[in-house]
N, C-alpha and C positions, 0 to 999 in steps of 0.2 A: 836896937832892932826890934821890930814888932814880931811877936810870936803868933804864928797862924794856928788856928784850932785844928786839931787832927781829925775830928769828926763833926760833921754838921748835925744839928738837931732841929726838929720841927718839920712842918709841911711846907712844900713849895706852893706857890700861888696856883699852879695848874692842878696839883693833887688836891688842894683845898676846894677848888671849883668842882672837880670831879666828885669828891665826896659829898659836897652840898647838892650837886645835881642828882646823885643817886638817892639821897634822902628826900629831895623834893619829888622825884618820880614816885617813890613808894608812898609818900603822903598823898599825892594826887590819886594814885591807884586806890588807896584806902578810902578817900573821900568820894570816889566814884562808885566803888563796889559796896561800901558799907550800907548805904540806903537801900540797895537791892535786897540785902539780907534782912534788913529791918522790915521791909514790906513783906518778905517771905514769912517772917515771924507772925505778922498779922494774918496772913493766909492760913497758916497752920493753926493759929488760935481760933479762927473762924470755923475751920473744920472740926476742931475739938469741941467747940460749943454746939455745932450741929449734931455731933455724935452724942452729946449729953441731953439733947432734946428728948423729952418723953414721947414714946410712940412715933419715933422718926420713921420706922418701917412702914407705917400706915399713911404717911403724907404723900401727896402726889409729887411728881417730878417738878411741876411748875412751882409748887409751894417751896420745895427745897431750893430750887434755883433762885426764887425770889428772896428767900431768907439769906442765902449766901450773898446775893447782890446787895441787899440792904447792909449787911455787915461790911462788905467791901466799900460801899459808899461812905459809911460812917468813919471807917479807918483810912479813907483816901487811898485805896489800892486801885491803881489804874492799869496795872500790868496784866490782870486776869480778865478775860472776856467770857461771855457765856459759851462760846465755842470751845473754850479750854476745859469746861466742866463736863465730865462724863458720869452719868448715873445709870447703874445696872441694877435691875430688880428681878428677883426670882422668888415669888411667893413672899415669905417674911424676911428674906435676905435682901439687904441693900448695900451697895458699894458706891461711894461717891469718890471720884478721882478728879484731881486737878493737875493737868500737865501743861506747863507753859515755859516760855523762855523769854529772857530779857536781854536786849542788846543796848549797850551804852557806849557812846563815843568817848574815848579817852583824850586823844589829841591827834590832830591831823587825820590820817587815814587809819589810825589805831583804834580798834574797838574791842570791847569785852563781851562775851556771850556767856550767860549763866542759864542753865536749864534746871527746872524743878519738876518733880513728880511726887505728889502727895495723895494719899487716899485714906479713907476710913471705911470700916465695915460694921454693919449693925444687923442684928437678927441672927437667925440660924439658917444655915445653908441647906 
């Protein structure tokens, strides 16, 4: 007589498909969201470079916007528009804020929304 095993070992085909589907979903999510955060790193580095600019408090709003726009063009940042940049000036105090959001389609009608708000301050209030 054949002896039947008392306990089965391993994954069934359905559980294997389920596990691989979960892994594929999270890889897809990482591939869609990763570039958004890489672009955000470029935005924060552009702001940091603007902050290091000597006599930034004395530059006009147009010059600051132009400088940021050039840095964004060089780094291929398309998510930030000129309307997302806010510049506040009081005497020698300067605050540059960039507030924007990015929406990326994941699959079907599933999308992801990521919001960013970064700012620098220069000069004395």
